[in-house]
C-alpha positions in Angstrom: 19.7 30.4 51.0 22.3 30.3 53.7 25.1 29.3 51.3 24.3 32.3 49.1 24.5 34.7 52.1 27.8 33.4 53.2 29.3 33.6 49.8 28.1 37.1 49.3 29.5 38.1 52.7 32.9 36.5 51.9 32.9 38.1 48.4 32.7 41.6 50.0 35.5 40.8 52.4 37.7 39.4 49.6 37.0 42.4 47.3 38.2 44.8 50.0 41.2 42.6 51.0 42.3 42.2 47.4 41.4 45.7 46.4 39.2 44.5 43.6 37.8 47.0 41.2 34.4 45.4 41.2 32.2 42.5 42.1 30.5 41.0 39.1 27.3 39.1 40.1 24.7 37.2 38.1 21.2 38.5 39.0 19.5 35.4 37.5 20.8 33.1 40.2 19.2 35.1 43.1 16.0 33.8 44.7 14.3 37.1 44.3 14.8 40.9 43.7 14.8 41.6 47.4 17.9 39.4 48.0 19.8 41.1 45.2 18.7 44.6 46.4 19.9 43.8 49.9 23.3 42.8 48.6 23.6 46.0 46.6 22.7 48.0 49.7 25.2 46.1 51.8 28.0 46.6 49.3 27.7 50.4 49.3 31.1 51.8 48.5 32.2 48.8 46.5 31.5 48.8 42.7 29.0 46.0 41.9 28.2 45.1 38.3 25.0 43.1 37.8 24.8 40.7 34.9 21.6 39.2 33.5 20.3 37.4 30.4 16.7 38.5 31.1 15.8 41.7 29.2 13.0 42.6 31.7 15.5 42.4 34.6 18.0 44.4 32.6 15.5 47.2 32.0 14.4 47.2 35.6 18.0 47.5 36.8 18.9 50.2 34.3 16.4 52.4 36.1 18.5 52.1 39.3 22.1 53.3 39.9 23.5 49.8 39.4 25.9 49.0 36.6 24.3 46.3 34.5 25.3 44.1 31.6 22.9 42.2 29.4 24.4 38.9 28.1 23.0 36.5 25.4 20.0 34.6 26.5 21.6 31.2 26.2 22.7 28.5 28.7 26.5 28.6 29.3 28.8 27.0 31.7 29.6 29.0 34.9 33.0 29.9 33.5 31.4 30.8 30.1 29.0 33.1 31.9 31.9 34.9 33.6 34.0 35.2 30.4 31.3 36.7 28.3 30.3 39.2 31.0 33.9 40.3 31.4 34.3 40.7 27.6 31.2 42.8 27.4 32.2 44.8 30.4 35.5 45.6 28.8 33.9 46.5 25.5 31.8 49.1 27.4 34.8 50.4 29.4 33.2 49.3 32.7 36.4 47.3 33.2 40.0 47.9 32.2 43.1 45.7 31.8 44.7 45.2 35.2 41.4 45.3 37.1 40.8 42.7 39.8 37.3 41.2 39.8 35.4 39.0 42.1 32.9 37.1 40.0 29.8 35.4 41.5 27.5 33.0 39.7 25.6 29.7 40.1 22.6 27.8 38.9 19.5 29.7 37.8 17.2 26.7 38.5 18.5 26.4 42.1 18.3 30.1 42.7 21.6 30.1 44.5 25.0 31.7 44.3 27.4 28.8 44.6 30.6 29.9 42.7 33.1 32.6 43.4 36.0 33.3 41.0 38.8 35.8 41.4 40.0 37.2 38.0 42.6 39.7 37.1 42.0 41.2 33.6 45.2 40.5 31.7 46.6 40.6 28.2 44.2 37.9 27.0 41.7 40.7 26.7 43.9 42.9 24.5 41.2 43.0 21.9 39.9 46.1 23.6 43.2 47.9 23.6 43.3 48.3 19.8 44.5 51.8 19.2 45.9 54.2 16.7 48.9 52.0 16.0 46.6 49.4 14.4 45.3 51.9 11.8 41.8 53.1 11.4 40.7 50.2 9.3 41.7 47.7 12.0 39.6 49.2 14.8 36.4 47.4 15.7 33.4 49.3 17.2 32.7 47.6 20.6 29.0 47.5 19.7 29.9 45.5 16.5 31.9 43.1 18.5 29.1 42.7 21.0 26.5 42.0 18.3 28.8 39.4 16.5 29.6 37.7 19.8 25.9 37.6 20.6 25.1 35.9 17.2 28.1 33.6 17.6 27.1 32.4 21.1 23.5 31.9 19.9 24.7 29.8 17.0 27.0 27.8 19.2 24.3 27.1 21.7 21.3 26.5 19.5 22.6 25.9 16.0 20.3 26.6 13.1 16.9 24.9 12.9 18.1 22.2 15.3 21.4 21.5 13.4 24.9 22.3 14.6 26.5 25.3 12.8 30.2 26.2 12.5 31.3 29.5 11.0 33.9 32.4 11.3 33.3 36.1 11.6 36.3 38.2 10.7 36.1 41.8 12.0 38.1 44.8 11.0 41.1 45.4 8.7 38.7 44.4 5.9 40.9 45.4 2.9 43.8 43.3 4.1 41.5 40.4 4.9 39.9 40.4 1.4 43.4 40.3 -0.2 44.0 37.1 1.7 40.7 35.4 0.8 38.7 34.2 -2.1 34.9 33.7 -2.5 33.6 30.1 -2.3 30.1 31.2 -3.5 28.5 34.3 -5.0 28.5 36.9 -2.3 24.9 37.1 -0.9 25.5 40.7 0.4 26.7 42.1 -3.0 24.6 44.8 -4.4 22.7 45.6 -1.2 22.9 49.1 0.2 25.1 49.7 3.2 22.2 50.4 5.6 20.7 47.0 4.8 23.9 45.0 5.4 25.1 46.4 8.7 25.3 43.7 11.5 24.1 46.3 14.0 20.7 46.3 12.4 18.6 43.8 14.5 16.6 43.0 11.3 19.7 41.4 9.8 20.4 39.0 12.6 18.2 36.1 11.2 19.8 36.6 7.8 23.3 36.3 9.2 22.2 33.1 11.1 20.7 31.7 7.9 23.9 32.4 5.8 26.0 30.9 8.6 25.2 27.5 7.0 27.3 28.5 3.9 30.9 27.3 4.0 33.4 30.0 4.6 33.7 33.1 6.7 31.9 36.4 7.1 34.0 39.5 6.5 32.8 42.5 8.5 34.1 46.0 8.6 34.9 47.5 12.0 31.8 49.7 11.7 29.6 46.6 11.2 29.2 46.6 7.4 29.1 43.1 6.1 31.3 43.0 3.0 31.0 39.3 2.2 29.9 35.8 3.3 31.1 32.4 2.1 34.7 33.5 2.0 37.6 31.1 1.9 40.5 32.5 4.1 44.0 32.2 2.7 46.3 33.6 5.4 50.0 33.8 4.8 50.8 33.1 8.5 49.1 30.7 10.9 49.9 32.1 14.4 50.8 29.9 17.3 50.2 26.2 17.6 46.5 25.6 18.5 45.4 23.1 21.1 44.6 19.6 20.1 41.1 19.1 18.7 40.8 22.4 16.9 40.6 21.9 13.1 40.8 23.8 9.8 38.2 26.5 10.7 40.1 27.5 13.9 43.4 27.4 12.1 42.1 29.7 9.4 40.7 32.1 12.1 44.0 32.2 13.9 45.9 32.6 10.6 43.9 35.5 9.3 44.5 37.4 12.6 48.2 36.6 12.4 48.3 37.9 8.8 46.2 41.0 9.4 45.0 43.2 12.3 41.6 41.7 12.3 39.7 39.9 15.1 38.1 36.6 14.3 35.3 34.9 16.1 34.9 31.1 15.3 32.0 28.9 16.2 32.7 25.2 16.5 30.1 23.0 14.9 31.1 20.0 17.1 31.2 21.6 20.5 29.4 24.9 20.2 32.3 26.7 21.7 32.9 30.2 20.6 36.6 31.2 20.3 38.0 34.7 19.8 41.3 35.2 18.0 43.7 38.1 17.7 47.3 38.3 16.6 47.2 34.6 15.8 46.4 33.6 19.3 43.3 32.5 21.2 42.1 35.3 23.4 39.2 33.6 25.0 36.8 30.6 24.6 33.2 30.7 25.7 31.9 27.2 26.2 28.2 26.3 25.9 26.5 24.0 28.3 26.6 20.4 27.4 23.2 18.7 26.9 21.8 16.6 29.8 23.2 13.1 29.6 26.6 14.1 28.1 29.8 13.7 30.0 30.3 16.5 32.6 32.6 17.1 35.6 29.9 18.9 37.5 26.2 19.4 38.0 24.0 21.5 35.8 24.8 25.1 34.9 22.8 28.3 34.6 
């Protein structure tokens, strides 16, 4: 498509003029592999990070020299696509704070790149700068964060058995988190071996989704071990004032991250938005695509 070619050409020019670290581009919006390959060849000398939600495309691109990120296979807004790709790129050390990025996306159904966003990675991504000063128990394995984010985005987009689901995942600083919480139900993970209750085990994903219907939060160690589910959070602080429309679940998620060194990932049952909290503040929100027929300010998304 002519529009796609022009945007790609302008993206290369902007990346060089702004000294961008990388161009982040969604493979799924290209009309075909040849068009993407041509862009990668034309951009030689400029770092290009290809993003896809198709595992087959991911595996094919992994066999090339291209940097590639696999994102959850759910439909998100254009901005949601970019946010989650940047988060995962940071978790894998592809990007760093301070990097300038040119992000390209569009509508998969139209097979066209129609959106270009300039982004400078700022302090809102400080989740990935957790270091020794936070203490060993506070650190979260990036793979654990990726897996939890993937589950959270899937729950926000699809719910569970057709019903909306809201929940909280609290990652890291587990000992402190548990001292500021109390069980709402018998812990469904109690008594199971550590190897059977690690969120990194793909076999546990459906179990986690099933237990997401239980009121309360999941408490997960930084290495992925699920300590408890159905936990009522009792933070002693509540962080900064949250935007209008966010309720008790988000207040609890913000509060536990203000009280401890944990990271919290909250899923809204009403909107499907996934919100990441750290230090009592919202770091980032990943919005799901609104169903057809709902109020929207633009046309369909990818």
